[in-house]
C-alpha positions in Angstrom: 0.0 0.0 0.0 1.3 3.5 -0.8 2.6 5.2 2.3 0.5 8.3 1.4 -2.7 6.3 1.1 -1.9 4.5 4.3 -1.3 7.8 6.1 -4.6 9.3 4.9 -6.5 6.1 5.9 -4.9 6.3 9.3 -6.0 9.9 9.8 -9.5 9.4 8.5 -10.2 6.1 10.3 -8.5 7.3 13.6 -10.6 10.5 13.5 -13.8 8.5 13.0 -12.8 6.1 15.7 -12.3 8.8 18.3 -15.6 10.5 17.4 -17.5 7.2 17.6 -15.8 6.3 20.9 -16.7 9.6 22.4 -20.4 9.0 21.5 -20.4 5.5 22.8 -18.7 6.2 26.0 -20.7 9.3 26.5 -23.9 7.3 26.2 -22.5 4.8 28.7 -21.7 7.5 31.2 -25.0 9.3 30.8 -27.2 6.2 31.2 -25.3 4.9 34.1 -25.6 8.3 35.8 -29.3 8.4 35.0 -29.9 5.0 36.6 -28.0 6.2 39.7 -30.2 9.3 40.0 -33.7 7.9 39.4 -36.2 8.6 42.2 -39.6 7.2 42.9 -42.3 9.4 41.2 -44.3 11.6 43.4 -47.4 10.9 41.3 -49.0 7.8 39.7 -47.5 6.9 36.3 -48.6 4.2 33.9 -46.6 1.0 33.4 -43.8 -0.7 35.3 -42.0 2.5 36.3 -38.6 2.1 37.8 -38.1 5.8 38.6 -38.0 9.3 37.1 -35.5 12.2 36.9 -35.8 15.9 36.2 -32.9 17.8 34.6 -32.2 21.3 33.4 -30.0 21.8 30.4 -29.6 24.0 27.3 -32.3 26.4 28.3 -35.0 23.8 29.0 -36.2 21.1 31.4 -36.2 17.4 30.8 -38.3 14.7 32.4 -36.9 11.2 32.1 -39.0 8.2 33.1 -37.6 4.6 33.1 -39.9 1.6 32.6 -39.0 -2.1 32.8 -41.3 -2.7 29.8 -43.8 -1.0 27.5 -47.5 -1.4 27.4 -47.6 -0.3 23.8 -45.0 0.6 21.2 -44.3 4.3 20.9 -44.4 6.0 17.5 -40.6 6.5 17.6 -38.0 4.7 19.7 -34.4 5.9 19.8 -31.8 3.1 19.8 -28.2 3.5 21.0 -26.3 0.8 19.1 -24.5 2.4 16.1 -22.2 4.3 18.5 -20.9 0.9 19.6 -20.8 -0.7 16.2 -19.0 2.2 14.5 -16.5 2.4 17.4 -15.6 -1.3 16.9 -15.6 -1.2 13.1 -13.3 1.9 12.9 -11.1 0.4 15.7 -10.7 -2.8 13.8 -9.9 -1.0 10.6 -7.3 1.0 12.5 -5.8 -2.2 13.8 -5.5 -3.5 10.3 -4.1 -0.2 8.8 -1.5 0.4 11.5 -0.6 -3.0 12.9 -1.6 -5.7 10.4 -0.5 -3.8 7.3 2.3 -2.1 9.0 5.9 -3.3 9.6 6.5 -6.5 11.5 8.1 -4.3 14.2 4.6 -2.9 15.0 3.6 -6.2 16.5 6.6 -8.1 17.6 10.2 -7.3 18.5 13.3 -8.4 16.6 13.9 -11.5 18.7 10.4 -13.0 18.1 10.3 -16.2 15.9 6.9 -15.1 14.6 6.4 -13.8 11.1 4.1 -10.9 10.5 1.4 -13.2 9.2 1.6 -15.5 12.2 1.4 -12.5 14.6 -1.7 -11.2 12.8 -3.4 -14.6 13.0 -2.6 -14.8 16.8 -4.0 -11.3 17.2 -7.2 -12.2 15.4 -7.5 -15.4 17.4 -7.2 -13.6 20.7 -10.0 -11.2 19.7 -12.4 -14.1 19.0 -11.2 -16.2 21.9 -11.7 -13.3 24.4 -15.4 -13.0 23.4 -16.0 -16.7 23.7 -14.2 -17.0 27.1 -16.1 -14.0 28.5 -19.5 -15.3 27.3 -18.8 -18.7 28.9 -17.8 -17.0 32.1 -21.1 -15.1 32.1 -23.0 -18.5 31.9 -21.4 -19.7 35.2 -22.7 -19.1 38.8 -20.0 -16.4 39.1 -22.3 -14.0 37.3 -24.6 -13.9 40.4 -22.1 -11.9 42.5 -20.6 -8.8 40.8 -17.7 -8.7 43.2 -16.7 -12.3 42.6 -17.2 -11.9 38.9 -15.1 -8.8 38.9 -12.3 -10.4 40.9 -12.1 -13.4 38.6 -12.3 -11.1 35.5 -9.4 -9.1 36.8 -7.3 -12.2 37.4 -8.0 -13.3 33.8 -7.2 -9.9 32.4 -3.9 -9.9 34.3 -3.1 -13.4 33.0 -4.0 -12.3 29.5 -1.7 -9.2 29.9 1.2 -11.4 31.0 0.7 -14.0 28.2 0.3 -11.3 25.5 3.5 -9.5 26.5 5.3 -12.8 26.0 4.2 -12.9 22.4 3.9 -9.3 21.2 6.0 -6.2 21.9 4.9 -4.4 25.0 3.6 -1.5 22.9 1.4 -3.7 20.8 0.4 -5.8 23.8 -1.3 -2.8 25.4 -3.3 -2.1 22.3 -4.1 -5.8 21.8 -5.6 -6.2 25.2 -7.6 -3.0 24.7 -8.8 -4.4 21.4 -9.9 -7.6 23.1 -11.9 -5.9 25.8 -13.3 -3.4 23.2 -14.4 -6.4 21.1 -16.1 -8.0 24.2 -17.9 -4.7 24.8 -19.2 -4.4 21.2 -20.2 -8.1 21.2 -22.3 -7.4 24.4 -24.2 -4.8 22.5 -24.6 -6.8 19.3 -25.3 -10.3 20.7 -26.9 -9.6 24.1 -28.2 -6.1 24.8 -29.9 -5.2 21.5 -31.4 -8.8 21.0 -32.8 -8.7 24.5 -34.5 -5.4 23.9 -35.9 -6.6 20.6 -37.2 -9.7 22.3 -39.1 -7.5 24.8 -40.5 -5.3 22.1 -41.6 -8.3 20.1 -43.6 -9.5 23.1 -45.2 -6.0 23.5 -46.1 -5.9 19.8 -47.7 -9.4 20.0 -49.6 -8.6 23.2 -47.7 -11.3 25.2 -46.5 -10.8 28.8 -43.0 -9.3 28.7 -40.2 -11.3 30.3 -38.2 -8.5 32.0 -35.4 -10.9 32.9 -34.1 -10.2 29.4 -33.7 -6.5 30.3 -32.0 -7.4 33.6 -29.4 -9.5 31.8 -28.9 -6.8 29.2 -28.4 -4.2 32.0 -25.8 -6.5 33.5 -23.8 -6.7 30.3 -24.1 -2.9 29.9 -22.7 -2.5 33.4 -19.7 -4.6 32.5 -19.1 -2.5 29.5 -19.4 0.6 31.6 -16.6 -0.4 33.9 -14.3 -1.3 31.0 -14.5 2.1 29.4 -11.7 3.9 31.2 -9.3 0.9 31.0 -10.0 0.6 27.2 -9.6 4.3 26.8 -6.2 4.1 28.3 -5.0 1.4 25.9 -6.2 3.6 23.0 -3.6 6.3 23.9 -1.0 4.1 25.6 1.4 4.1 22.6 2.2 7.7 23.5 3.6 6.7 26.9 6.7 4.6 26.6 7.5 5.1 30.2 4.6 2.7 30.9 4.9 0.0 28.3 8.7 0.3 28.5 8.8 -1.0 32.1 10.5 -4.3 32.6 7.2 -5.8 33.7 4.7 -4.1 31.4 1.9 -6.6 32.2 2.0 -5.6 35.8 1.7 -1.9 34.9 -1.2 -2.7 32.5 -3.0 -4.7 35.2 -2.7 -2.0 37.8 -3.9 0.6 35.3 -6.9 -1.5 34.5 -7.7 -1.9 38.2 -7.3 1.9 38.7 -9.5 2.7 35.7 -12.4 0.5 36.9 -12.0 1.9 40.4 -12.1 5.5 39.2 -15.3 4.8 37.3 -16.8 3.3 40.4 -15.9 6.4 42.4 -17.3 8.6 39.7 -20.6 6.7 39.9 -21.0 6.4 43.7 -18.9 9.4 44.9 -19.4 9.7 48.7 -21.0 6.3 48.8 -17.9 4.6 47.5 -16.8 1.7 49.7 -13.5 2.3 51.4 -12.0 -0.9 50.0 -12.7 0.4 46.4 -11.2 3.8 47.2 -8.2 2.4 48.9 -7.6 -0.2 46.1 -7.8 2.5 43.4 -5.4 4.8 45.2 -2.9 2.0 45.8 -3.1 0.9 42.2 -2.3 4.4 41.0 0.5 4.8 43.5 1.9 1.4 42.4 2.0 2.5 38.8 3.6 5.9 39.8 6.3 4.1 41.9 7.0 1.6 39.2 7.3 4.1 36.4 8.5 7.2 38.4 10.9 9.4 36.5 14.4 8.7 37.8 17.7 10.4 37.2 19.4 9.0 34.2 21.0 6.4 36.5 24.1 6.5 34.4 26.5 3.8 35.4 29.7 5.6 36.5 31.6 3.0 34.6 30.2 4.4 31.4 31.4 7.9 32.1 34.8 6.6 33.4 35.3 4.1 30.6 37.1 4.6 27.2 36.1 7.9 25.5 33.5 7.5 22.8 34.0 9.8 19.8 31.1 11.8 18.5 31.7 10.2 15.1 30.9 6.8 16.7 27.7 8.1 18.3 26.6 9.8 15.1 27.2 6.7 13.1 25.0 4.7 15.4 22.3 7.3 15.5 22.3 7.8 11.7 22.2 4.1 11.1 19.6 3.2 13.7 17.5 6.3 14.5 17.5 8.9 11.7 15.4 6.9 9.3 12.5 8.1 11.5 13.9 10.9 13.6 14.8 13.4 10.9 13.3 16.5 9.5 12.2 14.5 6.5 12.0 10.8 7.6 12.9 8.2 5.0 10.9 5.5 6.7 7.6 5.5 4.8 5.6 4.7 8.0 6.4 8.2 9.4 5.8 11.3 7.2 6.9 13.4 10.1 9.4 12.7 12.9 7.6 10.8 15.8 7.0 13.1 18.7 8.8 15.9 16.8 12.1 14.4 17.8 14.9 15.0 15.2 18.4 13.6 15.5 19.8 14.5 12.1 22.2 17.2 13.2 24.9 17.3 16.0 23.0 20.0 17.8 19.8 18.0 17.9 21.7 14.9 19.1 23.1 16.9 22.0 19.7 18.4 22.8 17.9 15.0 22.9 20.7 13.1 24.5 18.9 12.5 27.8 15.8 11.3 26.0 17.9 9.0 23.8 19.5 7.5 26.9 16.1 6.7 28.4 14.6 5.3 25.2 17.5 3.5 23.6 19.8 2.6 26.6 17.6 2.3 29.7 14.2 1.0 28.4 15.1 -0.3 25.0 11.8 1.1 23.7 13.5 2.6 20.7 14.0 1.9 17.8 10.4 0.8 17.6 10.4 -3.0 17.7 14.1 -2.6 17.1 13.3 -2.4 13.3 16.8 -1.1 12.6 18.5 -3.8 14.6 20.3 -1.7 17.2 22.5 -4.1 19.2 23.6 -4.1 22.8 27.1 -2.9 22.0 25.8 0.1 20.1 23.4 0.9 23.0 26.4 0.8 25.4 28.5 3.0 23.2 25.7 5.5 22.7 25.1 5.5 26.5 28.8 6.0 27.2 28.9 9.0 24.8 25.9 10.5 26.6 27.3 9.7 30.1 30.5 11.5 29.0 28.7 14.7 28.4 27.2 14.1 24.9 30.1 16.2 23.5 29.6 16.8 19.8 33.3 17.7 19.5 34.6 14.5 21.1 37.5 13.5 18.8 38.1 10.2 17.1 37.0 8.1 14.2 33.7 6.2 14.0 34.1 2.8 15.7 31.0 0.8 15.0 30.9 -2.4 17.0 30.9 -5.9 15.6 28.1 -8.1 16.5 29.2 -11.6 17.5 27.4 -14.5 15.7 24.7 -16.1 17.8 25.5 -19.5 19.3 23.5 -21.8 17.0 24.1 -25.0 15.2 23.5 -24.9 11.4 23.0 -27.7 9.1 25.6 -26.5 6.6 27.9 -23.5 5.9 25.4 -22.3 3.3 22.6 -22.1 5.9 24.9 -20.3 8.3 25.9 -17.8 5.6 22.3 -17.0 4.9 21.7 -16.5 8.6 24.7 -14.2 8.9 23.5 -12.2 5.9 20.0 -11.8 7.4 21.4 -10.7 10.8 24.3 -8.5 9.8 23.9 -7.4 6.2 20.2 -7.2 5.5 19.6 -4.2 7.8 21.6 -2.0 5.4 21.7 -4.0 2.2 18.1 -5.4 2.3 17.0 -9.0 2.4 17.4 -9.3 -1.4 20.7 -7.4 -1.5 19.4 -4.4 -3.3 20.9 -1.8 -0.9 17.5 -0.8 0.4 17.5 -2.2 4.0 15.7 -0.3 6.8 18.9 1.5 7.8 20.0 2.4 4.2 18.2 5.7 4.0 20.3 7.2 6.7 23.6 6.2 5.2 25.9 8.2 2.9 27.3 6.6 0.8 24.4 4.2 0.2 24.9 0.5 0.8 26.0 -1.6 -2.2 23.3 -3.0 -4.5 24.5 -6.5 -5.2 22.3 -6.7 -8.3 24.6 -4.2 -10.0 26.0 -6.2 -12.9 28.9 -3.8 -13.5 30.0 -4.0 -10.0 29.8 -7.8 -10.1 32.1 -7.7 -13.1 34.8 -5.5 -11.5 35.1 -7.0 -8.0 36.9 -10.2 -7.2 35.9 -12.9 -4.8 39.0 -12.2 -2.7 38.0 -8.5 -2.4 34.5 -9.4 -1.3 35.8 -11.8 1.3 38.3 -9.2 2.6 35.5 -6.7 2.9 33.4 -9.2 4.9 36.2 -10.0 7.3 37.9 -6.6 7.7 35.1 -4.1 7.1 34.6 -1.2 4.8 37.6 0.8 5.9 40.0 -2.1 4.9 39.0 -1.6 1.2 38.6 2.1 1.1 34.8 2.0 1.7 32.5 3.4 4.4 33.7 2.9 7.9 30.1 2.3 9.0 30.3 -1.2 7.5 31.7 -3.3 10.4 34.3 -6.0 10.3 33.4 -9.6 11.1 36.6 -11.0 12.7 34.6 -13.9 14.2 34.2 -15.4 10.7 38.0 -15.7 10.2 37.8 -19.2 11.7 35.0 -20.1 9.3 36.4 -19.8 5.8 33.7 -22.1 4.4 31.0 -19.7 5.7 32.8 -16.7 4.1 33.0 -18.6 0.9 29.3 -19.3 1.0 28.6 -15.6 1.7 30.6 -14.7 -1.4 28.5 -17.1 -3.4 25.4 -15.6 -2.0 26.4 -12.1 -3.0 27.4 -13.4 -6.4 24.0 -15.0 -6.8 22.3 -11.6 -6.6 24.0 -10.5 -9.7 22.9 -13.4 -11.8 20.1 -12.9 -14.4 16.7 -13.9 -12.9 17.8 -13.4 -9.3 15.1 -12.1 -6.9 
């Protein structure tokens, strides 16, 4: 999909989603408040009247009467259902546009064995599975006691949060859990609340006695939806708060925020009548999140500042390779038409200004790069952290010293298989998975990475020169010093030979 089209779809659908959510949640807040304020009428009224309420607003006065059932159908009956349906539809479309059609890094981190397709299927399965599990739970005796049902539900939500964070990135996990609960809420409206009301209306239309137990069950599901509103709202905006999802135990943060959200909603409903246990639990949950995610000093390891001096050229090479594809005045990553959060790192002055923020995101919490889509490794994070600890000096002398990533300890079936793995891990971030010089880090590099499909280059370079470049790095052959050496492969000449063959294969006619 064209990045421009995707960006416009993102804008339009997100706007529609927010508007629909405001309408749905507003309805939920209003009707729950109405129920809490109903009073016994001071005069006889027809039908099964639950209560009435008088209100003043917009220059007029409103009388609201609630009945369990109707004796006759009114000429016009207003339904509140499309607010729910449109919220879920636009939310699901947004999930597709941003996460399912986005980069793999939007759903999982770089260490995940899952492909983008597998992650999407798991996400869809969780949406369906959550509705089924919730509905089964509502059919158990637990439904008779709201406190017990709520406690069991919270335990299940916490377990789901833990499990999801083991599969998806923390950022995606927050949204995934919110999408699951939002799907449960919409399914309540579509499968339970609206059908129950239609059943009661059908009885009225046919002149049969109305079974008001349908209304009671619908109200119960509506109440469940009501207490999920604030937690789900939080997940909608959670991707703007890396201090929360970047915690080492994001599932615990998420669980506490869900507990606090439900508690705040309860306090909003009952105010002075709030049970002390609810009030105390809500406050403790918020304090727990605050303590867990409290802003701290940079906590720079003194060893970083006291260690070997890191040149600005080294820090700049790391930032330009791993960060500037997104954080530039004009990002080259098609997913970001503007730098995320307005953060730009494409000049020395901007690197210095944002150094503390880089330390938190890239060194402390590892929440950047997003999903580590540019494959920043631990050595690079430590070097960048050391440069910041040493004062983020943009005049620190010395050449760029980009670290070498050691090969993972893994047994391969053949040197050719290991060569392909090495290429995917070390070469593809810059040269691209097909060797066309268009990897995710390539846009920030100058000169650009080699396109191995260049027939003229293939004709002029020797196998020995390619092997030397692989082993000793770009500087050894008069090329970019950003291209690291791979000294660990010196003891694996057969793997190097297979790497040379792989690069040669890109230049053959009909190669991918």
